[in-house]
N, C-alpha and C positions, 0 to 999 in steps of 0.2 A: 113532890104533888109534880106529873108529868104536863107537859102545855098539849093544850087544844088550837084548832085549828079557829074558832070561837075567839079564844081566853087573846092566841095573839095580838088580832082583828082588835079587841079594846084596850090592847095596850097603850097609854100615855104615855110619853114625853118627858123626863124628869127632865131639873138641873143639871145633873150629872148621871154620867152612864149608868145602866141601871145592868144586874143580870136574870134572867129567870130561868132557873135548872127545866131539866126535859129530862136526868135522870142517865150515869154511864159516865157525867165529864158533859155533856152538849146540855149548850144553855146556849139563852136568848140575850145577847146584848143590844138594849134600844138607846141609842145615843138622844144628844139631847135634843139632836137635830127629828129626830123622829125614824132614823136610819134602824132595822132593827137587822143582825146580821150574827147568825149562827159562827158558834165556836164551840174545839173543843178541845178543856183541858186532858189533858196524860199528861203522865211521867215516863222517864225515858234514861236510860243511865242515868240512874238518880238524881236527873233533873226534873222539876217539869215545867212542863211550855204547854202551846197552844195552836193549835191550826186554824187555821182558818177554814168554814165549810162552806161561805155563798152569805149570800143573802137572801132575806122572804118578802117576798112570796115568788123569786125569782127562784129562789131553790122554795120549796115546799119541807111541810114540818115532817113525813114518811121519807124526801129524799133526806132529809139533814140524818134523819136518822140514819139509813144505809147506809154515806159516809161515816160515820161513825161506828156502824158496827163495819165496816170494810176498815177500818185505820187501825181499830186494836185487832182486826187478823193477823194487820201488818206488825202490831208492836208484839204478834204471841208467836211470832216467825222472828223475833232480832230486829226489825226492819222498822226505822226510824220514819213516820206517814209523815211530816215538815220535811225532812230528805227526800221523801218517796214525790212528795207535788212539786220540789224545786227539781226535779233530777226529768218527773213524767211535763212539767213547762219545757226546763229543753231541750227533749223530741221532738213537742209540738213545736218547734220552733225551730228545728234542724228537719223536722219535712216540711213545713210552710216554706221556709229558700231551697227545696228539692225538688219541690213541685215543676209539674211538665213547662207550668209558666212561670213560673222566677227564672227555671236553666235559662229556654226560652228568650226572655228577657233581657240575660244576661248576653244570650249566642249573638241576639241581631245587634244590643251593644258595639258588643269585640268588631260587628262586620261594618259598620257605619266609623268607629275607629281604623278600621282598614283601608277605611276611602272610597266603599262604595258606593255607586252609582245610585241616586236618589232614589230613583226606581228598581231598579233590584233591591232596593231595601222596604222600598211599598211593596212588590207582591212578593216579597221574602214574609211581613208581617200579616199581609191577605192570605196566606198559604196557612198561615200556622192563625190565626184567626179560626179555619175552619179545622183544624184539631182540636180549639181550644174546646171547643164547649161536652164534646166527650174526654178527655185529656186535661184538660188545662186544673185543676185543680187535683189531683193525684197524683203523687209522690214516684219519683220516674222509673226512681227505683222497684216498683209496683205493678210499674206497668206494660203486658206483655206481650207480643206479636197480631193474639187475639182483640184485643182490645184496637189496638192503631188501625186494624183490618174494616172496626168498624166505619169510619170517617170517610174510607180509603173508599168505600163499597158504595157506601151516601153518593162521591161525588159521582165515581163509575156509575150508580142505579141511575142519572141523569144524562150519560151521555159523552161526561164529558171524562174520556179516557185519558188527557195527555195533563189534565190540570192533574187527574188524582197520582198519573205519576209522578211528577212534579211533588203532588203532598207529599208522597212517600221518601223521594230525595229530601225537601225539608224540615222531615223530622227526622232523618237519619240522621241530619244534619246536626237538630241540634242533641242528641243521643253522643256522638261522638264525639261533638263539647263536653256535655257531661261524662264523656270517659277521660276527657286530656284534664281532666278539674278532679277528677276522683274523688265523682256521686257516683258514678254506677259502673258495671263491668264487665258490657255487651249492648250487642245494638238490635233490637226486636227487627228493626225495617230489612237486616240483610234476605231471613230468611220469608219475605213478602216478595222476593223479586220476580220467580213468576206468578203472585195470587192476583196480579192484574191482567187486563184486555190489553195485549197491547192497542197502543194506536198507530192507525194508520199514516206514513209520513206524507204530508202534502209541499212538495218542493213549489216556490217564488215561483209563479208561473217570470219565466222570460224567454228572448228569441235566440237559437244558439247557431239561426245559420246567416251566413254574410250576405245573402240577397235579402234577406229580409230588414236583415238591422238595417244592408240599406235604407229601405222601406219606413223603417221609423224613423232615422234619422235624417231625412228629408222635410217626413211632418213635426218633426220637432222644430228643426230648422225654422218653418213655416207657419208655426203655434201664432193666433194670434192671445198673449193674456199681459197679464202685469210682467215689470222688467226684469220680476223678481223670481216670478214660476217658470220665466222661460230663461232666465239661467239659470235655474239651479238643475232643472229638467237636459239640455246643452253638457251641465258639468257632470251631471251624472250618466253620463253616459261618455263622456273622457277622462274623471279622474276614476267612475268605478267604484265612491268613499261607500261606504250603512248611513242610509238613507236622513237617520240622525245627527251622523258625527258634520254634515256636510248643511245638515237646517237649524242649524244648530249656530250655526260658522261665525267667531266676530274675525271685523276688519283688524284687529290685531293678530290674528293669526298667518296675517298669508303676508309676506315678503313680495309685491309683485318684480323689487328689483333684482333681487336669488330666485328668484319663480321658482318657492319653498313654501310650504304648503306646513304648519306642524298644525297637530290635530292633540291638543292637553289630552293626558291620562287618565284624562277622568271623563272623557265624553267617550273612550278609545273602550270599548268589547272588555279589550283582553291589559284595561287597566294598566300603557303603558302606553309612552308618549310613542305618536307616531308622523313622518317625514314625511309626504308626497312630494314627487318632483312637479312642480306646473308644463304642462310643455309651451308655445308661443301662444294657439289656438288657448287654452284655457284660460294667462294672461291678455291674451285682447279679451274674453269674455268677459271676469272680474271688473277690469279697466275702465270697464263701459257701461259695469254691473253698478261702480263706483259712483257715478256722477249720480247715481239714482238715489243713493243706500247709504256712499259712504260715511254724510255727517252722525249717524248710527252708530249705536257700538254694534248689534246685527248686520249680518252682508245680507240678509234672506229676512228680513223683518213678516211678521204678517201685515197685511190689508190693514185688518181689526183693530192691531196693537205693535208699536213699534216696538214695544219690549219681550214679544210670544214672538220667535220663530215660525214660520210656514209649520203646516202641517203635515202631516207623511200622507193625508187626507188629499188634500189640497193637488199637491200630485199627481197620486193615483187618479184623481176625476178631471188634471187634465188628458192626460192620457187616454179617459175614456171617452173624453173630449173630440179627442185627436181619432175616434173608433176601435177602439183598440179596447178589445172586454178583459175582465181581471183572469180569464185564465188565460190569457195569449203573455197583459207583459202586465208589471211593478215596479213601482220606482229600484225595491231592492232589486229586482233582474239583473237589472242594469251587471249586477256586481259576477253575475253568473254569465250573463252573453260576455261580458271579457276575458273574463279565467276563459272559456271553454273558447271561444276562436283562437286569442293567443295564447293558448297551448297548442290548438288545431297546427296554427302557424307555421308549430316548428322552428321559428326564429329564436323563440326564448329558453331561460334554464326556469323549468318549473320551480325551483326554490325561490326567484326570483320574483312570478308570479304572485308566488306566494306573501314573498314578503310586498310584497304594490298592497295586495288583496288587506294586510296584516294580523296576515294566520303566520302565527309565529307558536312554536313548538316551549315547549317547559324549561327547555332545559339553557341552559348559564348560556353554553359556549356558540351554540348555535341560533341563541337568540343572538351574539354581536355580528355570526359570520354573516345572517341577513340586513340585519342593516349597514353595516361596514361594508361587507365586500360588494354588491348586491346594488348598492347606491348609484354608481356610475351605468349597470345596464340599467335601473331602474329607470335612469333621464332619457336613454336612449331607448328604450320603450315608451316611454312617455310620446316621448314625439315621436314617434312610426305607430303608435295608437293613434295619434290627431289628426295624422297626415291620409291612412287612412278614412277616418275620420269626413276627414276633408275633403278625400278623393268618389267617399258613399253616398257623402250628402248632396255631391255636382255632379253623379251622374246619371240616368234617364232608362 
């Protein structure tokens, strides 16, 4: 007699497992604990076998019958339904391990092992998170350029053209990682290079004229703020590092006797240690600062928390208080100022200036060339630049 939902619901467990047949090898196994499990008894290659089809009521009676009929079709084609079920499970697991989310997680772990900065990892996670809603659960082999365009258009539609460009780039990085690990054969983001609005490049505001720079220097040396902020502003002009490199600087990085500042690789943009010569003027400023913060780890601690560095907003706010608008000067702009005026002076080889700025090409020979051959030139250039700053700030 075939089963009905009414009969199944009324079944009561016994002390031992009990079978209730529905025909065609399909039966319901009622466990002593009350579990109702669908099973299919069948023969394959002369052997009696049993296939689990799920539990009632998650798998309804009608659904169980459909699964029985599907298994019998496989048997008629010479396929063992139990073996096919195992194969399907392995395929699902492989598909799950090859989703965009899974491969993106692997890619981020690789980037982290490579020692990339926390800020870089945070930015990549943020960008990948934007793509996850549309692409995350999709097998990476099935994702098309048209699908990738959906999250890109959403970001672009909000007017965030640069973010859309970066999002396309990081999705491409995930795909290229998948290619290198033999999970996919091509990168569909390649064909999207011309699909997005090209963002307008806005350079950080900077003064690139000697006379105007002299006025800025006089304003800086007359700034009435905390010793940390005043020293940081002066050193941005004298040393022109990236603001984050200076703000996070620790006293252990400065050798004032040898007049060298060694910026660790973890904090440089190129992820390579960068040594900068310190002019006598820079050393004097650091010695003075050490009387205020020398008992702390950070050379430029925040006034609110000694274990946190000055923020870039603090430096830019100081420039605003000195009367300079954000389209005139930024803390990062000191790099453009130094690069422009040093090159304009005609006294220094462009490669020496680039080496001092920490701009190093990918070629290993060229990297060594920058670091070694130009060190003496950079020491001399640092003293010359500091001397020019001293003269300009003293002029009227």
